[in-house]
C-alpha positions as a Python dict, from the first residue, in 0.01 Angstrom:
ca = {
    (1, 'M'): (0, 0, 0),
    (2, 'I'): (-346, 30, 124),
    (3, 'I'): (-576, 59, -173),
    (4, 'G'): (-951, 179, -148),
    (5, 'V'): (-1199, 100, -400),
    (6, 'P'): (-1536, 292, -323),
    (7, 'K'): (-1871, 229, -468),
    (8, 'E'): (-1949, 480, -745),
    (9, 'I'): (-2243, 732, -664),
    (10, 'K'): (-2276, 917, -991),
    (11, 'Q'): (-2637, 864, -1120),
    (12, 'D'): (-2662, 552, -1331),
    (13, 'E'): (-2291, 455, -1294),
    (14, 'S'): (-2275, 81, -1241),
    (15, 'R'): (-1907, 36, -1299),
    (16, 'V'): (-1642, -33, -1039),
    (17, 'G'): (-1283, 81, -1008),
    (18, 'L'): (-1126, -290, -986),
    (19, 'T'): (-1238, -630, -1078),
    (20, 'P'): (-1186, -921, -852),
    (21, 'A'): (-907, -1058, -1090),
    (22, 'G'): (-728, -715, -1084),
    (23, 'A'): (-757, -703, -710),
    (24, 'S'): (-624, -1046, -683),
    (25, 'T'): (-320, -951, -882),
    (26, 'L'): (-228, -646, -646),
    (27, 'I'): (-291, -865, -327),
    (28, 'S'): (-39, -1120, -473),
    (29, 'L'): (210, -837, -479),
    (30, 'G'): (153, -761, -99),
    (31, 'H'): (-88, -483, -112),
    (32, 'K'): (-412, -461, 112),
    (33, 'I'): (-735, -367, -71),
    (34, 'N'): (-1050, -217, 108),
    (35, 'I'): (-1352, -226, -104),
    (36, 'E'): (-1676, -75, -14),
    (37, 'K'): (-1981, -308, 33),
    (38, 'G'): (-2173, -365, -297),
    (39, 'A'): (-1929, -159, -509),
    (40, 'G'): (-1888, -433, -781),
    (41, 'F'): (-2258, -583, -766),
    (42, 'L'): (-2387, -379, -1063),
    (43, 'S'): (-2077, -496, -1266),
    (44, 'G'): (-2175, -844, -1196),
    (45, 'F'): (-1917, -901, -909),
    (46, 'N'): (-2052, -993, -556),
    (47, 'D'): (-1875, -903, -230),
    (48, 'S'): (-1775, -1268, -191),
    (49, 'D'): (-1596, -1248, -511),
    (50, 'Y'): (-1375, -1003, -358),
    (51, 'S'): (-1361, -1140, 3),
    (52, 'S'): (-1269, -1477, -127),
    (53, 'I'): (-927, -1342, -283),
    (54, 'G'): (-843, -1145, 37),
    (55, 'C'): (-1018, -804, -9),
    (56, 'D'): (-1171, -669, 313),
    (57, 'I'): (-1540, -557, 262),
    (58, 'L'): (-1609, -219, 443),
    (59, 'D'): (-1977, -102, 506),
    (60, 'D'): (-1881, 263, 511),
    (61, 'K'): (-1740, 484, 230),
    (62, 'K'): (-1580, 705, 482),
    (63, 'A'): (-1377, 417, 614),
    (64, 'V'): (-1265, 315, 267),
    (65, 'Y'): (-1106, 662, 207),
    (66, 'L'): (-982, 710, 568),
    (67, 'N'): (-778, 381, 551),
    (68, 'A'): (-647, 428, 199),
    (69, 'E'): (-338, 565, 34),
    (70, 'L'): (-445, 501, -316),
    (71, 'I'): (-803, 538, -425),
    (72, 'I'): (-900, 374, -753),
    (73, 'K'): (-1234, 480, -889),
    (74, 'V'): (-1410, 511, -1232),
    (75, 'K'): (-1567, 853, -1231),
    (76, 'E'): (-1478, 1201, -1084),
    (77, 'P'): (-1546, 1254, -706),
    (78, 'L'): (-1877, 1411, -653),
    (79, 'E'): (-1964, 1701, -415),
    (80, 'Q'): (-2057, 1466, -129),
    (81, 'E'): (-1706, 1298, -157),
    (82, 'Y'): (-1505, 1614, -148),
    (83, 'E'): (-1469, 1617, 223),
    (84, 'L'): (-1347, 1250, 233),
    (85, 'I'): (-1045, 1335, 7),
    (86, 'K'): (-737, 1425, 192),
    (87, 'P'): (-374, 1537, 116),
    (88, 'N'): (-241, 1180, 186),
    (89, 'H'): (-462, 1033, -104),
    (90, 'L'): (-377, 973, -463),
    (91, 'I'): (-677, 947, -656),
    (92, 'F'): (-669, 756, -978),
    (93, 'T'): (-987, 787, -1189),
    (94, 'F'): (-1133, 975, -1487),
    (95, 'F'): (-1169, 1340, -1390),
    (96, 'H'): (-1217, 1540, -1708),
    (97, 'F'): (-1126, 1870, -1511),
    (98, 'A'): (-1160, 2104, -1804),
    (99, 'S'): (-1526, 2058, -1791),
    (100, 'S'): (-1594, 2150, -1418),
    (101, 'E'): (-1439, 2431, -1252),
    (102, 'K'): (-1600, 2328, -922),
    (103, 'L'): (-1433, 1984, -915),
    (104, 'T'): (-1094, 2140, -1020),
    (105, 'K'): (-1108, 2387, -726),
    (106, 'A'): (-1243, 2117, -474),
    (107, 'M'): (-949, 1892, -561),
    (108, 'I'): (-688, 2167, -535),
    (109, 'K'): (-833, 2244, -203),
    (110, 'S'): (-816, 1893, -89),
    (111, 'G'): (-447, 1871, -124),
    (112, 'A'): (-447, 1525, -285),
    (113, 'V'): (-261, 1398, -578),
    (114, 'C'): (-505, 1354, -888),
    (115, 'L'): (-383, 1125, -1148),
    (116, 'A'): (-645, 1115, -1441),
    (117, 'Y'): (-699, 835, -1653),
    (118, 'E'): (-788, 1038, -1964),
    (119, 'T'): (-454, 1214, -1976),
    (120, 'V'): (-215, 908, -1939),
    (121, 'E'): (-31, 899, -2271),
    (122, 'K'): (198, 643, -2430),
    (123, 'N'): (342, 673, -2781),
    (124, 'G'): (85, 961, -2873),
    (125, 'K'): (-214, 750, -2745),
    (126, 'L'): (-427, 748, -2450),
    (127, 'P'): (-434, 395, -2327),
    (128, 'L'): (-661, 434, -2032),
    (129, 'L'): (-922, 621, -2237),
    (130, 'I'): (-922, 376, -2527),
    (131, 'P'): (-1132, 112, -2388),
    (132, 'M'): (-1399, 347, -2262),
    (133, 'S'): (-1375, 517, -2605),
    (134, 'E'): (-1439, 182, -2783),
    (135, 'V'): (-1736, 115, -2573),
    (136, 'A'): (-1884, 467, -2622),
    (137, 'G'): (-1842, 466, -2984),
    (138, 'R'): (-1995, 140, -3032),
    (139, 'M'): (-2292, 251, -2796),
    (140, 'A'): (-2332, 595, -2988),
    (141, 'T'): (-2457, 400, -3284),
    (142, 'Q'): (-2660, 165, -3087),
    (143, 'E'): (-2835, 443, -2905),
    (144, 'G'): (-2865, 667, -3205),
    (145, 'A'): (-3039, 391, -3398),
    (146, 'K'): (-3286, 337, -3111),
    (147, 'F'): (-3366, 696, -3080),
    (148, 'L'): (-3427, 752, -3448),
    (149, 'E'): (-3739, 516, -3398),
    (150, 'K'): (-4048, 710, -3427),
    (151, 'P'): (-4176, 613, -3067),
    (152, 'H'): (-3884, 820, -2947),
    (153, 'D'): (-3988, 1105, -3187),
    (154, 'G'): (-3699, 1002, -3417),
    (155, 'F'): (-3709, 1047, -3791),
    (156, 'G'): (-3827, 684, -3814),
    (157, 'I'): (-3566, 538, -4041),
    (158, 'L'): (-3400, 215, -3998),
    (159, 'L'): (-3006, 279, -4002),
    (160, 'G'): (-2946, 2, -4252),
    (161, 'G'): (-3257, 22, -4464),
    (162, 'V'): (-3404, -279, -4637),
    (163, 'P'): (-3370, -408, -5003),
    (164, 'G'): (-3541, -117, -5210),
    (165, 'V'): (-3519, 131, -4936),
    (166, 'A'): (-3227, 351, -4874),
    (167, 'P'): (-3039, 338, -4550),
    (168, 'A'): (-2992, 617, -4307),
    (169, 'N'): (-2720, 880, -4348),
    (170, 'V'): (-2472, 888, -4038),
    (171, 'M'): (-2217, 1174, -3977),
    (172, 'I'): (-1948, 1117, -3744),
    (173, 'L'): (-1727, 1417, -3612),
    (174, 'G'): (-1376, 1289, -3517),
    (175, 'G'): (-1183, 979, -3660),
    (176, 'G'): (-1027, 863, -3340),
    (177, 'I'): (-1105, 556, -3122),
    (178, 'S'): (-1477, 655, -3067),
    (179, 'G'): (-1537, 794, -3420),
    (180, 'T'): (-1382, 490, -3576),
    (181, 'E'): (-1579, 228, -3345),
    (182, 'A'): (-1885, 410, -3427),
    (183, 'A'): (-1837, 409, -3797),
    (184, 'K'): (-1765, 42, -3776),
    (185, 'M'): (-2106, -24, -3609),
    (186, 'A'): (-2302, 202, -3827),
    (187, 'S'): (-2138, 67, -4159),
    (188, 'G'): (-2186, -292, -4037),
    (189, 'L'): (-2562, -215, -4004),
    (190, 'G'): (-2556, -83, -4350),
    (191, 'A'): (-2583, 300, -4315),
    (192, 'N'): (-2413, 537, -4546),
    (193, 'V'): (-2149, 683, -4302),
    (194, 'T'): (-1937, 1005, -4358),
    (195, 'I'): (-1657, 1043, -4094),
    (196, 'F'): (-1486, 1379, -4052),
    (197, 'D'): (-1138, 1463, -3927),
    (198, 'N'): (-869, 1733, -3987),
    (199, 'D'): (-575, 1500, -3995),
    (200, 'L'): (-509, 1391, -4339),
    (201, 'D'): (-280, 1106, -4245),
    (202, 'R'): (-573, 971, -4018),
    (203, 'L'): (-824, 1022, -4315),
    (204, 'R'): (-584, 800, -4523),
    (205, 'E'): (-582, 537, -4265),
    (206, 'L'): (-953, 533, -4239),
    (207, 'D'): (-999, 525, -4622),
    (208, 'N'): (-781, 216, -4618),
    (209, 'I'): (-941, 25, -4332),
    (210, 'M'): (-1315, 111, -4363),
    (211, 'P'): (-1566, -56, -4599),
    (212, 'A'): (-1703, 115, -4916),
    (213, 'N'): (-1995, 278, -4731),
    (214, 'V'): (-1784, 484, -4518),
    (215, 'T'): (-1638, 807, -4663),
    (216, 'P'): (-1370, 1009, -4484),
    (217, 'I'): (-1407, 1380, -4542),
    (218, 'F'): (-1169, 1675, -4418),
    (219, 'S'): (-1317, 1856, -4146),
    (220, 'N'): (-1408, 2239, -4206),
    (221, 'K'): (-1700, 2457, -4139),
    (222, 'L'): (-1841, 2441, -4498),
    (223, 'N'): (-1812, 2062, -4514),
    (224, 'I'): (-1976, 2023, -4178),
    (225, 'E'): (-2262, 2269, -4264),
    (226, 'K'): (-2332, 2083, -4602),
    (227, 'E'): (-2348, 1731, -4439),
    (228, 'V'): (-2568, 1820, -4153),
    (229, 'K'): (-2848, 1907, -4381),
    (230, 'R'): (-2878, 1535, -4503),
    (231, 'S'): (-2785, 1347, -4206),
    (232, 'H'): (-3021, 1141, -3984),
    (233, 'L'): (-2776, 1063, -3699),
    (234, 'I'): (-2485, 1278, -3606),
    (235, 'I'): (-2222, 1152, -3379),
    (236, 'G'): (-1967, 1381, -3196),
    (237, 'S'): (-1659, 1217, -3088),
    (238, 'V'): (-1402, 1493, -3101),
    (239, 'L'): (-1132, 1492, -2833),
    (240, 'I'): (-835, 1732, -2733),
    (241, 'P'): (-673, 1565, -2438),
    (242, 'G'): (-736, 1743, -2125),
    (243, 'S'): (-909, 2024, -2292),
    (244, 'K'): (-1272, 2139, -2358),
    (245, 'A'): (-1425, 1993, -2673),
    (246, 'P'): (-1459, 2221, -2961),
    (247, 'K'): (-1812, 2329, -3065),
    (248, 'L'): (-1842, 2190, -3411),
    (249, 'I'): (-2202, 2197, -3450),
    (250, 'T'): (-2371, 2546, -3377),
    (251, 'E'): (-2704, 2598, -3235),
    (252, 'S'): (-2802, 2770, -3573),
    (253, 'M'): (-2726, 2454, -3762),
    (254, 'L'): (-3030, 2277, -3614),
    (255, 'S'): (-3276, 2453, -3816),
    (256, 'E'): (-3093, 2318, -4125),
    (257, 'M'): (-3125, 1944, -4002),
    (258, 'I'): (-3401, 1711, -4095),
    (259, 'P'): (-3657, 1718, -3812),
    (260, 'G'): (-3615, 1387, -3601),
    (261, 'T'): (-3249, 1380, -3650),
    (262, 'V'): (-3051, 1246, -3358),
    (263, 'L'): (-2741, 1387, -3213),
    (264, 'V'): (-2508, 1176, -2995),
    (265, 'D'): (-2234, 1381, -2797),
    (266, 'I'): (-1972, 1131, -2684),
    (267, 'A'): (-1767, 1445, -2612),
    (268, 'I'): (-1995, 1565, -2341),
    (269, 'D'): (-1756, 1462, -2065),
    (270, 'Q'): (-1517, 1733, -2184),
    (271, 'G'): (-1807, 1993, -2232),
    (272, 'G'): (-1957, 1863, -2571),
    (273, 'C'): (-1905, 1924, -2926),
    (274, 'F'): (-2247, 2041, -3008),
    (275, 'E'): (-2340, 2396, -2872),
    (276, 'S'): (-2669, 2270, -2789),
    (277, 'S'): (-2558, 1986, -2574),
    (278, 'K'): (-2627, 1973, -2202),
    (279, 'P'): (-2552, 1667, -1981),
    (280, 'T'): (-2805, 1398, -1954),
    (281, 'T'): (-2840, 1060, -1778),
    (282, 'H'): (-2916, 709, -1854),
    (283, 'K'): (-3259, 742, -1680),
    (284, 'D'): (-3334, 1056, -1882),
    (285, 'P'): (-3087, 1033, -2193),
    (286, 'V'): (-3246, 1278, -2434),
    (287, 'F'): (-3399, 1607, -2483),
    (288, 'I'): (-3547, 1765, -2789),
    (289, 'K'): (-3443, 2106, -2903),
    (290, 'N'): (-3585, 2253, -3236),
    (291, 'G'): (-3717, 1921, -3336),
    (292, 'I'): (-3360, 1750, -3296),
    (293, 'I'): (-3318, 1472, -3047),
    (294, 'H'): (-2999, 1514, -2823),
    (295, 'Y'): (-2827, 1233, -2651),
    (296, 'A'): (-2565, 1344, -2417),
    (297, 'V'): (-2510, 1102, -2134),
    (298, 'T'): (-2197, 1173, -1949),
    (299, 'N'): (-2108, 816, -1864),
    (300, 'M'): (-2229, 606, -2147),
    (301, 'P'): (-2010, 312, -2076),
    (302, 'G'): (-2174, 290, -1723),
    (303, 'A'): (-2471, 130, -1907),
    (304, 'V'): (-2278, -189, -1989),
    (305, 'P'): (-2075, -204, -1668),
    (306, 'N'): (-1970, -574, -1691),
    (307, 'T'): (-1794, -520, -2018),
    (308, 'S'): (-1671, -163, -1932),
    (309, 'T'): (-1530, -261, -1592),
    (310, 'T'): (-1333, -544, -1707),
    (311, 'A'): (-1218, -341, -2029),
    (312, 'L'): (-1094, -53, -1785),
    (313, 'T'): (-917, -288, -1530),
    (314, 'N'): (-742, -473, -1819),
    (315, 'A'): (-605, -110, -1897),
    (316, 'T'): (-546, 51, -1569),
    (317, 'L'): (-398, -247, -1377),
    (318, 'S'): (-41, -223, -1503),
    (319, 'Y'): (-47, 150, -1401),
    (320, 'A'): (-206, 70, -1066),
    (321, 'I'): (55, -185, -1000),
    (322, 'Q'): (333, 63, -1062),
    (323, 'L'): (164, 329, -830),
    (324, 'A'): (102, 72, -559),
    (325, 'N'): (465, -78, -571),
    (326, 'N'): (670, 247, -613),
    (327, 'G'): (442, 527, -491),
    (328, 'W'): (332, 793, -725),
    (329, 'K'): (649, 989, -721),
    (330, 'K'): (888, 716, -812),
    (331, 'A'): (635, 561, -1046),
    (332, 'C'): (604, 873, -1245),
    (333, 'K'): (973, 924, -1253),
    (334, 'K'): (1016, 587, -1401),
    (335, 'D'): (748, 606, -1640),
    (336, 'N'): (677, 933, -1842),
    (337, 'S'): (341, 816, -1975),
    (338, 'L'): (204, 788, -1626),
    (339, 'A'): (338, 1129, -1522),
    (340, 'K'): (128, 1272, -1812),
    (341, 'G'): (-164, 1164, -1602),
    (342, 'L'): (-82, 1402, -1318),
    (343, 'N'): (-325, 1684, -1315),
    (344, 'I'): (-311, 1829, -956),
    (345, 'I'): (-50, 1784, -702),
    (346, 'N'): (-112, 1884, -328),
    (347, 'G'): (-282, 2214, -436),
    (348, 'N'): (-115, 2291, -765),
    (349, 'V'): (-247, 2241, -1131),
    (350, 'V'): (16, 2064, -1320),
    (351, 'Y'): (-173, 2005, -1635),
    (352, 'K'): (-144, 2304, -1886),
    (353, 'E'): (-504, 2263, -2020),
    (354, 'V'): (-672, 2251, -1708),
    (355, 'A'): (-493, 2548, -1576),
    (356, 'Y'): (-569, 2742, -1879),
    (357, 'A'): (-946, 2632, -1877),
    (358, 'F'): (-1001, 2846, -1560),
    (359, 'D'): (-720, 3081, -1581),
    (360, 'L'): (-533, 2909, -1271),
    (361, 'E'): (-171, 2918, -1210),
    (362, 'Y'): (19, 2626, -1386),
    (363, 'K'): (322, 2452, -1250),
    (364, 'K'): (542, 2168, -1423),
    (365, 'A'): (471, 1836, -1254),
    (366, 'E'): (852, 1769, -1280),
    (367, 'T'): (874, 2038, -1005),
    (368, 'F'): (726, 1786, -771),
    (369, 'L'): (889, 1474, -879),
    (370, 'N'): (1233, 1574, -762),
}
């Protein structure tokens, strides 16, 4: 199969869809890889790293798409890429369709097959989302601590305090991968951490694995309203696979918060879990509303591309091999976890939550696998 790896064009996105090591594995299996010139540079991989193992380096993004059957990316296609995507393409990347009607309709119009990293599901887990969730969770604490500093208009508190001075209070919404990693980082720095979830079994697990300065709390409106009043850093990491994130922090709650509190919305890719959130970029990562600092960068792991690209390829490669070896239909028939990644097939929405988000017709993916 001919595989294309284009350079990412989303603002401040420095990752690439495939490492040289991953490309080498696919080439050893008989596949051909075309990679856009400079695609891996910001992740720490030179064109020579790819060409030396047999990849063809193409100067033109259009040529990468034109000659490929499988496109491996990191982020969703942007508007200037829409016309490059054709019915013969299988696009394997993060899409987060439920947060963008424009993208959804463009991919329907393209006629391509869209297989989303974020909805591939195995044993109740999201294996292709996990590595980026781990990165985003750790970064959330790191970035939150930075913007709590006074030069950034934060409250001016050190996350872990010092002997004789109390640490910051960190509130985390969601006890999944991102929330857990954020809690590990914050607790490791010495903060007082409260982590919210509505799954009692998960709360019990967190109670067993977390240190004494992390308190798991059942998530409900009253508990959230109480905690926001004393928190210095609030991290939103709520995920409903394929759906828009619920708005757990309302705009009216901002007036109840400590001035200079920092909100980090990891869920912004899925619309955000703070009502006051709006997407930001790494170059302009925050905005202030009612005295509260909002950090809502839509591609947080893009700031640490060497780590993120390697972690992502480690997770996606086995699935890319299945798709390249067997084609998407046969691969999805053989592996139901991969089939769950199918969101759009040849103009048809086959992921229920995406169809419901925009009142579109839903068809079962199985219809197209037979």
